[in-house]
C-alpha positions as CSV (number, residue, x, y, z in Angstrom):
1,X,0.0,0.0,-0.3
2,X,1.3,3.5,-1.0
3,X,-1.0,6.8,0.2
4,X,0.7,10.1,-0.6
5,X,-1.6,13.2,0.3
6,X,-1.0,17.0,-0.1
7,X,-3.4,19.9,1.0
8,X,-4.2,22.4,-1.8
9,X,-5.9,25.3,-1.1
10,X,-9.1,23.6,0.1
11,X,-8.7,20.2,-1.3
12,X,-6.7,17.4,-0.1
13,X,-5.5,15.6,-2.9
14,X,-4.3,12.1,-2.7
15,X,-2.5,9.5,-4.7
16,X,-3.0,5.7,-3.5
17,X,-2.1,2.1,-4.9
18,X,-2.7,-1.0,-3.5
19,X,-1.4,-3.8,-4.3
20,X,-3.9,-6.8,-5.9
21,X,-2.0,-9.2,-3.5
22,X,-2.9,-7.0,-0.3
23,X,-5.8,-7.2,1.9
24,X,-7.5,-3.6,1.1
25,X,-9.1,-2.9,4.7
26,X,-5.2,-0.8,5.7
27,X,-5.7,1.1,2.7
28,X,-9.3,2.2,2.5
29,X,-8.8,2.9,6.3
30,X,-6.0,4.9,5.7
31,X,-8.1,6.6,3.0
32,X,-11.5,7.4,5.8
33,X,-8.6,8.6,8.2
34,X,-7.5,11.2,6.0
35,X,-10.6,12.8,4.5
36,X,-12.7,11.9,7.5
37,X,-12.4,15.7,8.7
38,X,-12.0,17.3,4.7
39,X,-15.1,19.0,3.4
40,X,-12.8,18.8,0.1
41,X,-11.1,15.3,-1.1
42,X,-9.7,14.2,-4.6
43,X,-8.3,10.7,-4.2
44,X,-6.9,8.9,-7.6
45,X,-4.9,5.9,-7.8
46,X,-4.8,2.4,-8.4
47,X,-7.2,0.6,-6.1
48,X,-7.4,-3.0,-7.5
49,X,-10.8,-3.1,-7.4
50,X,-14.0,-3.6,-9.2
51,X,-17.4,-1.0,-9.6
52,X,-20.2,-3.0,-10.7
53,X,-20.6,-0.4,-13.4
54,X,-17.6,-1.0,-14.9
55,X,-17.0,-4.9,-14.5
56,X,-18.9,-7.8,-15.6
57,X,-16.5,-9.6,-13.4
58,X,-17.9,-11.5,-10.6
59,X,-17.4,-9.4,-7.6
60,X,-14.8,-9.8,-4.5
61,X,-14.8,-8.9,-1.0
62,X,-12.6,-6.5,-1.9
63,X,-14.9,-4.9,-4.2
64,X,-17.8,-5.0,-2.2
65,X,-15.2,-3.3,0.8
66,X,-14.3,-0.2,-1.6
67,X,-18.2,-0.1,-2.9
68,X,-19.2,0.7,1.0
69,X,-15.8,2.9,1.1
70,X,-17.6,5.1,-1.4
71,X,-21.1,5.3,0.2
72,X,-20.3,5.6,3.3
73,X,-18.1,8.7,2.9
74,X,-20.3,10.3,0.2
75,X,-17.9,9.9,-2.7
76,X,-18.1,10.3,-6.7
77,X,-16.7,8.3,-8.8
78,X,-15.6,10.3,-12.0
79,X,-14.5,7.4,-14.4
80,X,-16.3,6.7,-17.5
81,X,-16.5,3.3,-19.2
82,X,-13.2,3.6,-20.6
83,X,-11.1,1.2,-19.2
84,X,-8.0,2.2,-17.0
85,X,-5.6,-0.7,-18.0
86,X,-4.6,-3.7,-19.6
87,X,-4.0,-6.8,-17.3
88,X,-3.6,-10.5,-18.4
89,X,-4.3,-9.3,-21.9
90,X,-7.8,-7.8,-20.9
91,X,-9.1,-4.2,-20.4
92,X,-10.1,-3.3,-16.8
93,X,-10.5,-0.4,-14.6
94,X,-8.6,-1.0,-11.5
95,X,-7.5,3.1,-11.2
96,X,-10.1,5.9,-10.0
97,X,-10.6,9.1,-9.6
98,X,-13.3,9.8,-6.4
99,X,-13.9,13.0,-4.9
100,X,-16.0,14.3,-2.0
101,X,-17.3,17.6,-2.0
102,X,-14.8,18.5,-5.1
103,X,-16.0,19.4,-8.3
104,X,-13.7,18.5,-11.7
105,X,-15.0,19.8,-14.9
106,X,-13.5,18.3,-18.2
107,X,-12.3,15.1,-16.1
108,X,-11.7,11.8,-18.5
109,X,-10.2,8.6,-19.0
110,X,-8.1,8.8,-22.3
111,X,-9.2,5.8,-24.5
112,X,-5.5,5.9,-25.5
113,X,-3.7,6.1,-22.5
114,X,-3.4,2.9,-20.5
115,X,-0.8,0.4,-18.7
116,X,-0.1,-2.7,-19.3
117,X,0.3,-5.2,-16.1
118,X,1.1,-8.9,-16.3
119,X,-0.4,-9.8,-12.5
């Protein structure tokens, strides 16, 4: 797990990486601790979780915890339906931009930019 944060004006900007081999609880707890007392937060990074609207794959326990985290913290997902990476030769969305009481304008996933992972 890797979580970095910086305060820019009224916004807390958080970058996160959660390994697909790690339990998600410590990552989500760290994010929750960071955004709990903030009115404005933007979380961006590779959470290695599935969101039901972007995946037809079976939801795993870690995905349910991710969905619960978003709901409980009243966060919005800025992603569109464009996959954010290629993993095991298939397109998938593991990278997200989440907002809490922040408005991003003209934000999108560029379909021509992707990363490749063999994991």
